[in-house]
C-alpha positions as a Markdown table, in Angstrom:
| # | Residue | x | y | z |
|---|---|---|---|---|
| 1 | Met | -4.6 | 1.6 | -2.0 |
| 2 | Ser | -1.6 | -0.3 | -0.7 |
| 3 | Glu | -0.4 | 0.6 | 2.8 |
| 4 | Tyr | 2.6 | -0.6 | 4.8 |
| 5 | Val | 2.6 | -4.0 | 6.3 |
| 6 | Ser | 2.4 | -4.3 | 10.0 |
| 7 | Ser | 6.2 | -4.4 | 10.6 |
| 8 | Tyr | 8.3 | -3.0 | 13.4 |
| 9 | Tyr | 9.6 | -0.5 | 10.9 |
| 10 | Ala | 6.2 | 0.9 | 10.1 |
| 11 | Tyr | 5.5 | 1.0 | 13.8 |
| 12 | Ser | 8.7 | 3.0 | 14.6 |
| 13 | Ala | 8.8 | 5.3 | 11.6 |
| 14 | Asp | 6.8 | 8.5 | 11.1 |
| 15 | Ile | 4.4 | 7.4 | 8.3 |
| 16 | Ser | 1.8 | 10.0 | 9.0 |
| 17 | Gln | 2.7 | 12.4 | 6.2 |
| 18 | Pro | 2.1 | 10.6 | 2.9 |
| 19 | Phe | 3.4 | 11.9 | -0.4 |
| 20 | Pro | 0.8 | 13.0 | -3.0 |
| 21 | Thr | -0.7 | 10.8 | -5.7 |
| 22 | Leu | 0.1 | 11.9 | -9.3 |
| 23 | Glu | -2.8 | 13.6 | -11.0 |
| 24 | Gly | -2.5 | 15.2 | -14.4 |
| 25 | Glu | 0.4 | 15.4 | -16.8 |
| 26 | Leu | 4.0 | 16.3 | -16.0 |
| 27 | Glu | 7.2 | 16.6 | -18.0 |
| 28 | Ala | 10.6 | 15.6 | -16.7 |
| 29 | Asp | 14.1 | 14.8 | -17.8 |
| 30 | Val | 13.9 | 11.5 | -16.0 |
| 31 | Cys | 11.0 | 9.5 | -14.7 |
| 32 | Val | 11.9 | 7.0 | -12.0 |
| 33 | Met | 9.7 | 4.0 | -11.4 |
| 34 | Gly | 9.9 | 2.5 | -7.9 |
| 35 | Gly | 10.1 | 4.1 | -4.4 |
| 36 | Gly | 12.6 | 1.7 | -2.9 |
| 37 | Phe | 16.3 | 2.2 | -2.5 |
| 38 | Thr | 17.0 | 1.7 | -6.2 |
| 39 | Gly | 14.6 | 4.4 | -7.3 |
| 40 | Leu | 15.4 | 6.7 | -4.4 |
| 41 | Ser | 19.1 | 6.6 | -4.9 |
| 42 | Ser | 18.6 | 7.1 | -8.7 |
| 43 | Ala | 16.3 | 10.1 | -8.2 |
| 44 | Leu | 18.5 | 11.6 | -5.5 |
| 45 | His | 21.7 | 11.4 | -7.6 |
| 46 | Leu | 20.0 | 12.6 | -10.7 |
| 47 | Ala | 18.4 | 15.6 | -8.9 |
| 48 | Lys | 21.8 | 16.4 | -7.3 |
| 49 | Ala | 23.2 | 16.5 | -10.9 |
| 50 | Gly | 20.6 | 19.0 | -11.9 |
| 51 | Phe | 18.0 | 16.8 | -13.7 |
| 52 | Lys | 14.3 | 17.4 | -13.4 |
| 53 | Val | 13.1 | 14.2 | -11.8 |
| 54 | Val | 9.7 | 12.6 | -11.1 |
| 55 | Leu | 9.5 | 9.5 | -9.0 |
| 56 | Leu | 6.5 | 7.2 | -9.0 |
| 57 | Glu | 5.8 | 4.6 | -6.3 |
| 58 | Ala | 2.8 | 2.2 | -6.7 |
| 59 | Ser | 2.2 | 1.9 | -3.0 |
| 60 | Arg | 4.1 | 3.8 | -0.2 |
| 61 | Ile | 7.7 | 4.9 | -0.2 |
| 62 | Gly | 9.7 | 1.9 | 1.0 |
| 63 | Phe | 6.7 | -0.4 | 0.7 |
| 64 | Gly | 8.7 | -3.3 | -0.6 |
| 65 | Ala | 12.0 | -4.9 | 0.3 |
| 66 | Ser | 13.7 | -1.6 | 1.0 |
| 67 | Gly | 11.4 | -0.9 | 3.9 |
| 68 | Arg | 11.2 | -4.4 | 5.2 |
| 69 | Asn | 14.7 | -5.9 | 5.2 |
| 70 | Gly | 17.0 | -6.7 | 8.0 |
| 71 | Gly | 18.5 | -3.3 | 8.0 |
| 72 | Gln | 22.1 | -4.5 | 7.6 |
| 73 | Ile | 24.7 | -2.5 | 5.7 |
| 74 | Val | 26.5 | -5.5 | 4.2 |
| 75 | Asn | 29.3 | -4.9 | 1.7 |
| 76 | Ser | 30.0 | -6.5 | -1.7 |
| 77 | Tyr | 27.5 | -8.4 | -3.8 |
| 78 | Ser | 25.6 | -11.7 | -3.4 |
| 79 | Arg | 28.5 | -13.3 | -5.3 |
| 80 | Asp | 31.9 | -12.1 | -4.2 |
| 81 | Val | 34.3 | -10.4 | -6.6 |
| 82 | Asp | 36.7 | -13.3 | -7.0 |
| 83 | Thr | 33.7 | -15.4 | -8.4 |
| 84 | Ile | 32.9 | -12.5 | -10.7 |
| 85 | Gly | 36.5 | -12.4 | -11.9 |
| 86 | Ser | 36.9 | -16.1 | -12.4 |
| 87 | Lys | 33.6 | -16.3 | -14.5 |
| 88 | Tyr | 33.8 | -13.1 | -16.5 |
| 89 | Gly | 37.4 | -12.1 | -16.5 |
| 90 | Lys | 39.9 | -10.3 | -14.2 |
| 91 | Ala | 39.1 | -6.8 | -15.6 |
| 92 | Val | 35.4 | -7.2 | -14.8 |
| 93 | Gly | 36.2 | -8.6 | -11.4 |
| 94 | Asp | 38.6 | -5.7 | -10.6 |
| 95 | Ala | 36.1 | -3.2 | -11.8 |
| 96 | Ala | 33.4 | -4.7 | -9.6 |
| 97 | Ala | 35.8 | -4.8 | -6.7 |
| 98 | Ala | 36.6 | -1.1 | -7.0 |
| 99 | Met | 32.9 | -0.4 | -6.2 |
| 100 | Met | 32.2 | -3.2 | -3.6 |
| 101 | Phe | 32.3 | -0.9 | -0.6 |
| 102 | Glu | 30.9 | 2.2 | -2.3 |
| 103 | Gly | 27.2 | 1.5 | -1.5 |
| 104 | Gly | 27.8 | 1.6 | 2.2 |
| 105 | Glu | 29.8 | 4.8 | 1.9 |
| 106 | Ile | 27.0 | 6.4 | 0.0 |
| 107 | Ile | 24.6 | 5.5 | 2.8 |
| 108 | Arg | 26.9 | 6.8 | 5.5 |
| 109 | Asn | 27.5 | 10.1 | 3.6 |
| 110 | Leu | 23.8 | 10.7 | 3.1 |
| 111 | Ile | 23.1 | 10.1 | 6.8 |
| 112 | Thr | 25.8 | 12.5 | 7.8 |
| 113 | Glu | 25.3 | 15.2 | 5.2 |
| 114 | His | 21.6 | 15.4 | 5.6 |
| 115 | Gln | 21.2 | 14.3 | 9.2 |
| 116 | Ile | 18.8 | 11.5 | 8.4 |
| 117 | Asp | 17.4 | 10.0 | 11.6 |
| 118 | Cys | 17.5 | 6.3 | 10.8 |
| 119 | Asp | 19.0 | 4.7 | 13.9 |
| 120 | Tyr | 22.4 | 4.2 | 12.3 |
| 121 | Val | 24.9 | 2.1 | 14.3 |
| 122 | Pro | 28.3 | 1.2 | 12.8 |
| 123 | Gly | 29.8 | -2.3 | 12.8 |
| 124 | Gly | 28.7 | -5.8 | 11.9 |
| 125 | Ala | 29.9 | -9.4 | 12.0 |
| 126 | Phe | 29.8 | -12.6 | 9.9 |
| 127 | Val | 29.7 | -15.8 | 12.1 |
| 128 | Ala | 30.7 | -19.3 | 11.2 |
| 129 | Leu | 28.9 | -22.4 | 12.4 |
| 130 | Asn | 31.7 | -24.8 | 11.4 |
| 131 | Asp | 35.4 | -25.0 | 10.4 |
| 132 | Lys | 34.6 | -24.9 | 6.7 |
| 133 | Gln | 32.7 | -21.6 | 7.1 |
| 134 | Met | 35.5 | -20.2 | 9.2 |
| 135 | His | 38.0 | -21.0 | 6.5 |
| 136 | Glu | 35.8 | -19.2 | 4.0 |
| 137 | Leu | 35.7 | -16.1 | 6.2 |
| 138 | Thr | 39.5 | -16.2 | 6.5 |
| 139 | Glu | 39.7 | -16.1 | 2.7 |
| 140 | Gln | 37.0 | -13.4 | 2.5 |
| 141 | Ala | 39.0 | -11.2 | 4.9 |
| 142 | Lys | 42.1 | -11.6 | 2.6 |
| 143 | Arg | 40.1 | -10.6 | -0.5 |
| 144 | Trp | 38.4 | -7.6 | 1.1 |
| 145 | Gln | 41.6 | -6.4 | 2.6 |
| 146 | Arg | 43.2 | -6.6 | -0.8 |
| 147 | His | 40.5 | -4.4 | -2.2 |
| 148 | Gly | 40.7 | -1.7 | 0.5 |
| 149 | Asn | 38.8 | -2.7 | 3.6 |
| 150 | Asn | 41.2 | -2.2 | 6.5 |
| 151 | Lys | 38.5 | -2.6 | 9.2 |
| 152 | Leu | 38.3 | -6.4 | 9.4 |
| 153 | Thr | 39.2 | -8.6 | 12.3 |
| 154 | Leu | 39.1 | -12.4 | 12.4 |
| 155 | Leu | 37.8 | -13.7 | 15.7 |
| 156 | Asp | 38.1 | -17.1 | 17.3 |
| 157 | Lys | 35.3 | -18.6 | 19.4 |
| 158 | Gln | 36.3 | -16.9 | 22.5 |
| 159 | Ala | 36.9 | -13.5 | 20.9 |
| 160 | Leu | 33.6 | -13.7 | 19.1 |
| 161 | Lys | 31.8 | -13.8 | 22.5 |
| 162 | Thr | 32.6 | -10.1 | 22.8 |
| 163 | Ile | 30.2 | -9.5 | 19.9 |
| 164 | Val | 27.7 | -12.4 | 20.1 |
| 165 | Asn | 26.9 | -14.1 | 23.3 |
| 166 | Ser | 26.0 | -17.4 | 21.8 |
| 167 | Asp | 27.6 | -20.8 | 21.9 |
| 168 | Arg | 26.6 | -21.7 | 18.3 |
| 169 | Tyr | 29.6 | -20.4 | 16.5 |
| 170 | Val | 33.2 | -21.5 | 16.0 |
| 171 | Gly | 34.4 | -17.9 | 15.1 |
| 172 | Gly | 33.7 | -15.0 | 13.0 |
| 173 | Leu | 34.8 | -11.9 | 11.1 |
| 174 | Ser | 34.0 | -8.4 | 12.2 |
| 175 | Asp | 33.6 | -5.6 | 9.7 |
| 176 | Gly | 33.9 | -2.0 | 10.8 |
| 177 | Met | 32.7 | -0.8 | 7.4 |
| 178 | Ser | 29.3 | -2.6 | 8.0 |
| 179 | Gly | 26.5 | -1.3 | 10.3 |
| 180 | His | 22.8 | -1.3 | 10.6 |
| 181 | Ile | 19.9 | 1.1 | 10.1 |
| 182 | Gln | 16.1 | 1.4 | 10.3 |
| 183 | Pro | 15.6 | 1.0 | 6.6 |
| 184 | Leu | 12.1 | 2.5 | 6.3 |
| 185 | Lys | 13.3 | 5.7 | 8.1 |
| 186 | Leu | 16.2 | 5.9 | 5.6 |
| 187 | Cys | 13.8 | 5.5 | 2.6 |
| 188 | Leu | 11.6 | 8.3 | 3.9 |
| 189 | Gly | 14.6 | 10.5 | 4.6 |
| 190 | Glu | 15.9 | 10.0 | 1.1 |
| 191 | Ala | 12.5 | 10.9 | -0.4 |
| 192 | Arg | 12.5 | 14.2 | 1.5 |
| 193 | Ile | 16.1 | 14.9 | 0.3 |
| 194 | Ile | 14.8 | 14.4 | -3.3 |
| 195 | Gln | 12.1 | 16.9 | -2.7 |
| 196 | Ser | 14.5 | 19.4 | -1.2 |
| 197 | Met | 16.5 | 19.2 | -4.4 |
| 198 | Gly | 13.5 | 20.0 | -6.6 |
| 199 | Gly | 12.5 | 16.5 | -7.4 |
| 200 | Gln | 8.9 | 15.4 | -7.3 |
| 201 | Val | 7.8 | 12.2 | -5.3 |
| 202 | Phe | 4.5 | 10.5 | -5.8 |
| 203 | Glu | 2.9 | 7.6 | -3.9 |
| 204 | Gln | -0.1 | 5.4 | -4.7 |
| 205 | Ser | 0.7 | 6.0 | -8.3 |
| 206 | Pro | 1.1 | 2.5 | -9.9 |
| 207 | Val | 2.3 | 2.6 | -13.5 |
| 208 | Thr | -0.3 | 1.1 | -15.9 |
| 209 | Lys | 1.3 | 1.5 | -19.2 |
| 210 | Ile | 4.7 | 2.6 | -20.7 |
| 211 | Glu | 4.8 | 4.1 | -24.2 |
| 212 | Lys | 8.4 | 3.7 | -25.6 |
| 213 | Gly | 9.9 | 6.1 | -28.0 |
| 214 | Gln | 12.3 | 9.1 | -28.2 |
| 215 | Thr | 10.2 | 10.4 | -25.3 |
| 216 | Val | 8.9 | 7.9 | -22.8 |
| 217 | Thr | 5.4 | 8.3 | -21.6 |
| 218 | Val | 4.6 | 6.7 | -18.3 |
| 219 | His | 0.9 | 6.3 | -17.5 |
| 220 | Thr | -0.6 | 6.0 | -14.0 |
| 221 | Glu | -4.2 | 5.6 | -13.0 |
| 222 | Lys | -4.7 | 9.3 | -12.7 |
| 223 | Gly | -1.9 | 10.9 | -14.7 |
| 224 | Arg | 1.1 | 10.5 | -16.9 |
| 225 | Val | 4.8 | 11.6 | -17.1 |
| 226 | Lys | 6.6 | 12.4 | -20.3 |
| 227 | Ala | 10.4 | 12.1 | -19.9 |
| 228 | Lys | 13.6 | 11.8 | -21.9 |
| 229 | Phe | 14.6 | 8.8 | -19.8 |
| 230 | Leu | 12.9 | 6.2 | -17.6 |
| 231 | Val | 14.7 | 4.4 | -14.7 |
| 232 | Val | 13.0 | 1.2 | -13.6 |
| 233 | Gly | 13.7 | 0.1 | -10.0 |
| 234 | Ala | 10.6 | -1.9 | -9.1 |
| 235 | Asn | 12.5 | -5.2 | -8.5 |
| 236 | Ala | 10.3 | -8.0 | -7.1 |
| 237 | Tyr | 7.2 | -5.8 | -7.3 |
| 238 | Leu | 7.5 | -5.0 | -11.0 |
| 239 | Thr | 4.1 | -5.5 | -12.7 |
| 240 | His | 3.1 | -6.6 | -16.2 |
| 241 | Val | 4.1 | -3.3 | -17.8 |
| 242 | Leu | 7.6 | -4.5 | -18.7 |
| 243 | Pro | 7.3 | -8.3 | -19.1 |
| 244 | Glu | 10.8 | -8.6 | -20.6 |
| 245 | Leu | 12.2 | -7.7 | -17.2 |
| 246 | Thr | 10.4 | -10.5 | -15.3 |
| 247 | Lys | 11.5 | -13.5 | -17.3 |
| 248 | Arg | 15.0 | -14.0 | -15.8 |
| 249 | Asn | 14.4 | -13.7 | -12.1 |
| 250 | Met | 12.1 | -14.9 | -9.3 |
| 251 | Pro | 10.6 | -13.0 | -6.3 |
| 252 | Cys | 11.4 | -14.7 | -3.0 |
| 253 | Gly | 10.2 | -14.0 | 0.5 |
| 254 | Thr | 12.2 | -13.6 | 3.6 |
| 255 | Gln | 10.7 | -13.5 | 7.1 |
| 256 | Ile | 11.5 | -11.3 | 10.1 |
| 257 | Val | 10.3 | -11.1 | 13.7 |
| 258 | Thr | 10.9 | -8.5 | 16.4 |
| 259 | Thr | 10.6 | -9.3 | 20.1 |
| 260 | Glu | 9.0 | -7.2 | 22.9 |
| 261 | Val | 11.2 | -4.5 | 24.4 |
| 262 | Leu | 14.0 | -6.3 | 26.3 |
| 263 | Gly | 15.8 | -3.3 | 27.7 |
| 264 | Glu | 19.3 | -2.0 | 26.9 |
| 265 | Glu | 21.0 | -4.1 | 29.5 |
| 266 | His | 19.5 | -7.4 | 28.3 |
| 267 | Cys | 20.3 | -6.4 | 24.6 |
| 268 | Arg | 23.9 | -5.8 | 25.5 |
| 269 | Glu | 24.1 | -9.2 | 27.2 |
| 270 | Leu | 23.1 | -10.7 | 23.8 |
| 271 | Leu | 25.1 | -8.4 | 21.5 |
| 272 | Pro | 27.7 | -6.5 | 23.6 |
| 273 | Thr | 28.9 | -4.2 | 20.8 |
| 274 | Asn | 25.5 | -3.6 | 19.3 |
| 275 | Tyr | 26.8 | -5.0 | 15.9 |
| 276 | Cys | 24.5 | -6.6 | 13.4 |
| 277 | Val | 25.2 | -10.2 | 12.7 |
| 278 | Glu | 24.6 | -12.7 | 9.9 |
| 279 | Asp | 25.7 | -16.3 | 9.7 |
| 280 | Cys | 27.4 | -18.1 | 6.7 |
| 281 | Asn | 24.7 | -20.6 | 5.8 |
| 282 | Tyr | 23.3 | -20.8 | 2.3 |
| 283 | Leu | 19.9 | -19.9 | 3.8 |
| 284 | Leu | 21.3 | -17.6 | 6.4 |
| 285 | Asp | 20.0 | -16.1 | 9.6 |
| 286 | Tyr | 20.6 | -12.4 | 10.4 |
| 287 | Tyr | 19.8 | -10.4 | 13.5 |
| 288 | Arg | 20.5 | -7.2 | 15.5 |
| 289 | Thr | 19.0 | -5.1 | 18.2 |
| 290 | Thr | 16.8 | -2.0 | 17.6 |
| 291 | Ala | 17.0 | 1.5 | 18.9 |
| 292 | Asp | 14.3 | 0.8 | 21.5 |
| 293 | His | 16.1 | -2.4 | 22.6 |
| 294 | Arg | 14.3 | -5.3 | 21.0 |
| 295 | Leu | 15.9 | -8.2 | 19.1 |
| 296 | Leu | 15.1 | -8.3 | 15.4 |
| 297 | Tyr | 15.7 | -11.7 | 13.9 |
| 298 | Gly | 15.3 | -12.9 | 10.3 |
| 299 | Gly | 16.0 | -15.8 | 8.1 |
| 300 | Gly | 14.8 | -18.4 | 5.6 |
| 301 | Val | 13.5 | -18.0 | 2.1 |
| 302 | Val | 10.1 | -18.8 | 0.6 |
| 303 | Tyr | 10.6 | -19.3 | -3.1 |
| 304 | Gly | 7.9 | -17.7 | -5.3 |
| 305 | Ala | 7.1 | -15.1 | -2.7 |
| 306 | Arg | 4.3 | -16.9 | -1.0 |
| 307 | Asp | 3.4 | -15.5 | 2.4 |
| 308 | Pro | 3.9 | -18.2 | 5.0 |
| 309 | Ala | 1.0 | -19.0 | 7.3 |
| 310 | Asp | 2.9 | -18.7 | 10.5 |
| 311 | Ile | 6.1 | -16.6 | 10.4 |
| 312 | Glu | 6.8 | -16.9 | 14.1 |
| 313 | Ala | 6.7 | -20.7 | 13.9 |
| 314 | Leu | 9.4 | -20.5 | 11.2 |
| 315 | Ile | 11.7 | -18.0 | 13.0 |
| 316 | Arg | 11.3 | -18.7 | 16.7 |
| 317 | Pro | 13.2 | -22.0 | 16.6 |
| 318 | Lys | 16.2 | -20.3 | 14.9 |
| 319 | Leu | 16.1 | -17.4 | 17.4 |
| 320 | Glu | 15.9 | -19.7 | 20.4 |
| 321 | Lys | 18.7 | -21.9 | 19.1 |
| 322 | Thr | 21.0 | -18.9 | 18.8 |
| 323 | Phe | 19.9 | -17.3 | 22.1 |
| 324 | Pro | 18.5 | -20.1 | 24.4 |
| 325 | Gln | 18.1 | -17.5 | 27.2 |
| 326 | Leu | 15.2 | -16.0 | 25.1 |
| 327 | Lys | 13.2 | -19.2 | 25.1 |
| 328 | Gly | 9.5 | -18.2 | 25.3 |
| 329 | Val | 10.2 | -14.5 | 24.7 |
| 330 | Lys | 7.2 | -12.6 | 23.4 |
| 331 | Ile | 7.2 | -11.8 | 19.7 |
| 332 | Glu | 5.4 | -8.5 | 18.9 |
| 333 | Phe | 6.0 | -8.1 | 15.2 |
| 334 | Thr | 6.2 | -10.5 | 12.3 |
| 335 | Trp | 6.3 | -9.8 | 8.6 |
| 336 | Thr | 7.6 | -10.9 | 5.3 |
| 337 | Gly | 8.8 | -9.2 | 2.2 |
| 338 | Asn | 10.0 | -10.1 | -1.3 |
| 339 | Phe | 13.4 | -9.7 | -2.8 |
| 340 | Leu | 14.4 | -10.6 | -6.4 |
| 341 | Leu | 16.6 | -13.6 | -7.0 |
| 342 | Thr | 18.6 | -14.1 | -10.2 |
| 343 | Leu | 20.0 | -17.4 | -11.4 |
| 344 | Ser | 23.6 | -16.0 | -11.3 |
| 345 | Arg | 22.9 | -14.3 | -7.9 |
| 346 | Leu | 24.3 | -11.1 | -9.5 |
| 347 | Pro | 22.3 | -7.9 | -10.1 |
| 348 | Glu | 20.8 | -7.2 | -13.5 |
| 349 | Phe | 21.5 | -3.8 | -15.0 |
| 350 | Gly | 20.7 | -2.8 | -18.6 |
| 351 | Arg | 18.9 | -0.7 | -21.1 |
| 352 | Leu | 15.7 | -1.0 | -23.2 |
| 353 | Asp | 15.6 | 1.2 | -26.4 |
| 354 | Asn | 18.5 | 3.3 | -25.2 |
| 355 | Asn | 16.5 | 5.6 | -22.9 |
| 356 | Ile | 15.0 | 3.1 | -20.5 |
| 357 | Tyr | 17.4 | 1.9 | -17.8 |
| 358 | Tyr | 16.8 | -0.8 | -15.3 |
| 359 | Met | 18.5 | -2.2 | -12.2 |
| 360 | Gln | 17.1 | -5.2 | -10.3 |
| 361 | Gly | 17.8 | -8.7 | -8.8 |
| 362 | Tyr | 20.2 | -8.0 | -6.0 |
| 363 | Ser | 19.6 | -11.5 | -4.6 |
| 364 | Gly | 19.6 | -10.5 | -1.0 |
| 365 | His | 22.4 | -7.9 | -1.0 |
| 366 | Gly | 20.2 | -5.0 | -1.9 |
| 367 | Val | 20.7 | -2.3 | 0.8 |
| 368 | Thr | 24.2 | -1.3 | -0.4 |
| 369 | Cys | 24.1 | -2.3 | -4.0 |
| 370 | Thr | 20.9 | -0.4 | -4.7 |
| 371 | His | 22.6 | 2.8 | -3.5 |
| 372 | Leu | 25.5 | 2.1 | -5.8 |
| 373 | Ala | 23.1 | 1.4 | -8.7 |
| 374 | Gly | 21.4 | 4.8 | -8.3 |
| 375 | Lys | 24.8 | 6.5 | -8.5 |
| 376 | Val | 26.1 | 4.7 | -11.5 |
| 377 | Val | 22.8 | 5.0 | -13.5 |
| 378 | Ala | 22.9 | 8.8 | -12.9 |
| 379 | Glu | 26.5 | 8.7 | -14.2 |
| 380 | Ala | 25.3 | 6.8 | -17.3 |
| 381 | Ile | 22.4 | 9.2 | -18.1 |
| 382 | Arg | 25.0 | 12.0 | -17.8 |
| 383 | Gly | 27.0 | 10.3 | -20.5 |
| 384 | Gln | 29.6 | 8.4 | -18.3 |
| 385 | Ala | 28.4 | 4.8 | -18.6 |
| 386 | Glu | 31.6 | 2.9 | -17.8 |
| 387 | Arg | 30.7 | 1.9 | -14.3 |
| 388 | Phe | 27.1 | 1.1 | -15.2 |
| 389 | Asp | 28.3 | -1.1 | -18.0 |
| 390 | Val | 30.5 | -3.2 | -15.7 |
| 391 | Phe | 27.2 | -4.7 | -14.5 |
| 392 | Ala | 25.2 | -4.2 | -17.7 |
| 393 | Lys | 27.6 | -6.4 | -19.6 |
| 394 | Leu | 27.2 | -9.4 | -17.2 |
| 395 | Pro | 25.1 | -12.1 | -18.9 |
| 396 | His | 21.5 | -12.3 | -17.8 |
| 397 | Leu | 20.8 | -16.0 | -17.4 |
| 398 | Pro | 17.3 | -17.3 | -18.1 |
| 399 | Leu | 15.3 | -19.3 | -15.6 |
| 400 | Leu | 14.9 | -22.6 | -17.4 |
| 401 | Gly | 11.2 | -23.5 | -17.5 |
| 402 | Gly | 10.3 | -20.0 | -16.3 |
| 403 | Arg | 9.2 | -19.1 | -12.8 |
| 404 | Val | 6.7 | -22.0 | -12.5 |
| 405 | Leu | 9.3 | -24.8 | -12.9 |
| 406 | Gln | 12.1 | -22.8 | -11.3 |
| 407 | Ile | 10.4 | -22.6 | -7.9 |
| 408 | Pro | 10.6 | -26.3 | -7.1 |
| 409 | Phe | 14.1 | -26.6 | -8.8 |
| 410 | Thr | 15.4 | -23.7 | -6.7 |
| 411 | Ala | 13.9 | -25.1 | -3.5 |
| 412 | Leu | 15.4 | -28.5 | -4.2 |
| 413 | Gly | 18.8 | -26.8 | -4.7 |
| 414 | Ala | 18.4 | -24.9 | -1.5 |
| 415 | Ser | 17.6 | -28.1 | 0.4 |
| 416 | Tyr | 20.9 | -29.6 | -0.9 |
| 417 | Tyr | 22.9 | -26.6 | 0.2 |
| 418 | Thr | 21.1 | -26.5 | 3.6 |
| 419 | Leu | 22.1 | -30.2 | 4.1 |
| 420 | Arg | 25.7 | -29.3 | 3.2 |
| 421 | Asp | 25.6 | -26.4 | 5.8 |
| 422 | Lys | 24.4 | -28.8 | 8.5 |
| 423 | Leu | 27.1 | -31.3 | 7.6 |
| 424 | Gly | 29.8 | -28.7 | 7.3 |
| 425 | Ile | 30.9 | -29.8 | 3.9 |
C-alpha cells in the first residue's frame, strides 16, 4: 500500500478520508488510469459529458507529480508556440497557441464553480538573471500578447522589487493569468467533483494487466473494469502494463523544501504581492509562499528519478542565494517527485488500437497542460478529435539508446545549458 510522501502538501491537506479500493467487476463507458491531474481532468470532463466513468489510482489520489509539484499555474507548454510553429508548421503552431492559456482557465473555472478550497492566489512572475534572459522575456511577452494574454507587464530591476525582494535579478515579466495553488487539495477536490457527477474513484488499485480489444478489460489486484475506452494518464509512474508508452520518455525528479512558518509580515517582505515566481534558467528555480506563511522553494532535476540523499543540501544554497535574509532558516519539509521528460519537451498524446488514449510527458509544464489534456481527450471520445490531434500528430521522438544511455547524455546536456545560464550566453 503506497501512501503520500511526507510533503507540506500532505501535511496541510485533509487526507483522512481515502477513496475505496476496487473489488469485483465493473462496467463503464470509460476507464481512466491514473489519479493525477491528467486522469482527474479526463474523468471530470467525461463525467460532465454524461459518460459512465471509473478512475483507478495505484496509490492515493494526487500521489505523483500532481500532488507534489510547485503549485504554479504556468501558461503555455515546455516549448513555446513559436518553436512548435517553426518545427511543425504555422498551422500546428497557431492551433497550439489557441489552447495555450486554456489549462489555467479550466483550473480557475473549476475552483470558482465548485468552490474548491485549494489556497488559490492569482498572479505570477518570470525573473531574469541576465540581459539575455530579459531579452527572451521581452520576446515572450510579445508572443503571448499576440495570442491573447493582455495581463503581462515587463519589469525592470527596480520595478521587480515590488514583486520579489531579491537582488539576484535584472528584471522580469509578471503574468496576471498565472497564479498558485495547493495542488494536492486541488486533486482531492477534483476527485470529489467526479464522484458528485456519478463517476467512481478508486485508490490503492494498481493496474496489473490490460486486455485490448473492442472492449478493454483493465485488471487490478482485486477487480477489473470492462470499458469501451481506456484513458491512460499515469505519466512518470506508468508501470510495465503498457511498455510501448515508456520507450520515448524518461522520469525525472525535482526537489522542493518548505520552511518553518515565517509569518505573514515576513512573507510579504520577501514576496510583496504574493505572486509565485520562477527564473529563466534551463534548470530553473521556482518559489512562492503558502497559505500559512511559509516559503516553498524548489529547483533542480535528478535524471532517471533517483531520490537524492539530502534534498535540503541541494535546495538550501539556492534559497539562501535568492533570499540571503533567510540564511539558516529552519526547513520543516523536504520531498521529491517525478515528472516525465520527452526528448522534444512536448507532451505525447496518442491512441493505441483506436480505443486506448494516452497523454503524458509534459516535461515540467504539467499543471495547466494536464487540465487541457483531459478536456480535449473527452472531446475526442465524443467524436470531436481535432484539438486532441493537434498534439497527437506531433512526432514522438525516441530516446536514443533507451533510458539507460539517455540519463548520462541528458545530464551532460543539462550541464552544458547550466554553464550557458551562468555565463549569460
